[in-house]
C-alpha positions in Angstrom: 0.1 0.2 0.0 1.5 3.4 -1.0 1.9 6.3 1.2 -0.8 8.1 -0.5 -3.1 5.4 0.1 -2.5 5.2 3.7 -3.0 9.0 4.0 -6.2 8.6 2.4 -7.3 5.7 4.7 -6.5 7.7 7.6 -8.5 10.6 6.0 -11.3 8.5 5.1 -11.8 7.1 8.7 -11.4 10.7 10.4 -14.0 12.2 7.8 -16.6 9.1 8.3 -16.3 9.4 12.0 -16.8 13.3 12.2 -19.1 13.3 9.3 -21.5 11.1 11.0 -21.0 12.5 14.5 -21.7 16.1 13.4 -24.7 15.1 11.0 -27.7 14.5 13.6 -29.6 13.0 10.8 -27.4 10.0 11.0 -28.5 8.8 14.5 -31.5 11.1 15.8 -34.2 9.5 14.1 -33.4 6.2 15.3 -33.1 7.3 18.9 -36.4 8.9 19.0 -38.3 6.3 16.9 -36.6 3.5 18.9 -38.0 5.3 22.1 -41.4 6.1 20.7 -41.9 2.8 19.1 -40.4 0.5 22.0 -37.9 -1.2 19.8 -35.5 -3.7 21.2 -31.9 -3.0 21.0 -31.5 -5.7 18.3 -34.3 -4.2 16.3 -32.7 -0.8 16.6 -29.4 -2.1 15.7 -30.8 -3.8 12.6 -32.7 -0.9 11.4 -29.6 1.5 11.7 -27.4 -1.2 10.3 -29.7 -1.5 7.3 -30.4 2.3 6.7 -26.4 2.9 7.3 -25.7 0.3 4.4 -28.0 1.8 2.1 -26.8 5.4 3.0 -23.1 4.7 2.0 -23.8 1.9 -0.3 -25.6 4.2 -2.5 -22.7 6.9 -2.6 -20.1 3.9 -3.2 -22.0 2.4 -5.9 -22.3 6.1 -7.7 -18.5 6.6 -7.1 -17.7 3.3 -8.7 -19.8 3.7 -11.8 -18.6 7.3 -12.3 -14.9 6.4 -12.0 -15.7 3.3 -14.3 -17.2 5.6 -17.1 -14.8 8.5 -16.5 -17.5 11.1 -15.4 -16.4 14.3 -14.0 -16.4 14.5 -10.5 -18.5 17.9 -10.9 -21.5 15.9 -12.5 -21.5 13.5 -9.7 -21.5 16.2 -7.1 -24.6 18.0 -8.9 -26.3 14.5 -8.6 -25.4 14.2 -5.1 -26.6 17.6 -4.4 -29.9 16.7 -6.0 -30.2 13.6 -3.8 -29.5 15.6 -0.8 -32.4 17.8 -1.6 -34.7 14.8 -2.0 -33.5 13.4 1.3 -33.9 16.4 3.4 -37.5 17.1 2.3 -38.3 13.3 2.8 -37.0 13.5 6.5 -39.1 16.7 6.8 -42.3 15.1 5.2 -41.7 11.8 7.3 -41.2 13.7 10.4 -44.4 15.9 10.0 -46.6 13.1 8.9 -45.6 11.3 11.8 -46.1 14.0 14.0 -49.8 14.4 12.8 -50.4 10.9 13.2 -48.9 11.0 16.9 -51.2 13.9 17.8 -54.2 11.9 16.6 -52.9 9.0 18.6 -52.5 11.3 21.8 -56.1 12.6 21.2 -57.6 9.0 20.9 -55.9 7.9 24.1 -56.8 10.8 26.2 -57.6 9.7 29.9 -60.8 10.0 31.0 -63.1 8.9 34.1 -66.0 6.7 34.5 -68.2 6.1 37.8 -68.3 2.7 39.1 -71.3 1.6 41.5 -70.7 -1.4 43.9 -73.3 -3.5 45.1 -72.9 -1.9 48.6 -73.8 1.5 47.0 -70.4 2.8 47.3 -69.2 4.9 44.0 -65.8 5.5 42.8 -64.3 7.3 39.7 -62.0 5.1 37.6 -59.4 6.7 35.3 -58.6 4.8 32.1 -57.9 5.1 28.4 -60.2 3.2 26.2 -57.9 3.1 23.3 -54.5 2.5 24.9 -54.5 -1.2 24.7 -56.4 -1.5 21.6 -54.3 1.3 19.9 -51.1 -0.6 20.9 -52.0 -3.6 18.9 -52.9 -1.9 15.8 -49.9 0.4 15.9 -47.6 -2.8 15.6 -49.6 -4.1 12.9 -50.0 -1.2 10.8 -46.7 0.7 11.2 -44.3 -1.8 12.2 -43.2 -2.7 8.5 -43.4 0.9 6.8 -41.6 2.9 9.3 -38.1 1.0 8.8 -38.7 1.0 5.2 -39.3 4.7 5.1 -36.2 5.4 7.1 -34.3 3.0 4.5 -35.6 4.9 1.7 -34.6 8.2 3.1 -31.2 7.2 3.9 -30.7 5.7 0.6 -31.6 8.9 -0.9 -29.0 10.8 1.3 -25.6 11.2 -0.2 -22.4 10.8 1.9 -21.2 14.2 0.5 -17.5 13.9 1.0 -16.9 10.5 0.0 -16.8 10.8 -3.8 -15.0 14.1 -4.4 -12.6 14.1 -1.6 -11.8 10.3 -1.2 -13.1 8.1 -4.0 -11.7 10.2 -7.1 -8.3 10.9 -5.4 -7.8 7.1 -4.7 -9.0 6.3 -8.1 -5.9 8.2 -9.6 -3.7 5.5 -7.9 -5.7 2.4 -8.7 -9.2 1.0 -8.7 -8.4 -1.2 -5.7 -7.4 1.9 -3.7 -10.6 3.3 -4.4 -12.4 0.2 -3.3 -10.3 0.1 0.0 -10.6 3.9 0.9 -14.7 3.6 0.2 -14.6 0.4 2.6 -12.9 2.4 5.3 -15.1 5.2 5.2 -18.2 3.0 5.0 -17.3 0.8 8.0 -16.4 3.9 10.1 -19.5 5.6 9.2 -21.9 2.5 9.9 -19.9 1.7 13.1 -20.3 5.5 14.2 -24.1 5.6 13.5 -24.6 2.1 15.6 -22.3 3.6 18.3 -24.1 7.0 18.8 -27.4 5.3 18.4 -27.0 2.8 21.0 -25.5 5.0 23.5 -28.6 7.5 22.8 -31.1 4.9 23.1 -29.6 3.7 26.4 -29.3 7.2 27.8 -33.0 7.6 26.8 -34.1 4.7 28.9 -33.2 6.8 32.0 -35.3 9.6 31.0 -38.6 9.9 33.0 -41.1 9.7 30.2 -44.2 8.3 31.7 -46.0 11.7 32.0 -45.6 12.1 28.3 -45.8 8.6 27.0 -49.3 9.6 25.4 -47.4 12.3 23.4 -44.2 9.9 22.5 -45.1 9.5 18.9 -45.9 13.0 18.2 -42.4 14.3 20.0 -40.6 11.7 18.0 -42.2 13.1 14.8 -41.6 16.6 16.0 -37.7 15.9 16.3 -37.6 14.1 13.1 -39.1 17.2 11.4 -36.6 19.7 13.1 -33.6 17.4 12.3 -34.7 17.4 8.6 -35.2 21.0 8.7 -32.0 21.7 10.4 -30.3 19.6 7.7 -32.1 21.2 4.9 -32.2 24.9 6.0 -29.5 25.3 8.6 -26.7 23.3 6.9 -26.1 20.9 9.6 
């Protein structure tokens, strides 16, 4: 391995780590959705892993095709920018739709009281939620599959902006093998960082007293994802 490839490998690992760490869209959606939908650690890992592979894989494939066909890096950057626009709006839309659905669930699950008369004539009020148990069953059946797939599509659309111009094309000047090595290092570090931060965040959220706001958990998750997409799209995070 040449000195240039070694330097690019170190750069790829560094960029992969910091690019992921400073991009909240890489982990915030998984943390809040895992909390709201009560995903297990295993399910959270599998969904994050699948979305991470889709995220970096789409840019890697595009870079490999571009290098093989001799496409100018500017053309690929333009296409990556368009993909970024789509991904940003998709994340905003997903968050907003989930927020509205969460508000609807919260309204349906509003606590209320009913008087109960016992045989001895005593009366007491019983507070409960008519839709709580019923809603949980239907939530799992109706949204268990669409949510992970929606996140996967969003992350496939989302480009790894620095990968092609800063890493893959410079590596391609040495050899195709070097380009594959650099892309692999970037991918592994990016996905590993996503998994690490998501697991830490999910573990940390388990200590947050959330019982009083559990009724609004879906709405809050949607709102957080919405603002995450907004920050990426309009604030350049």
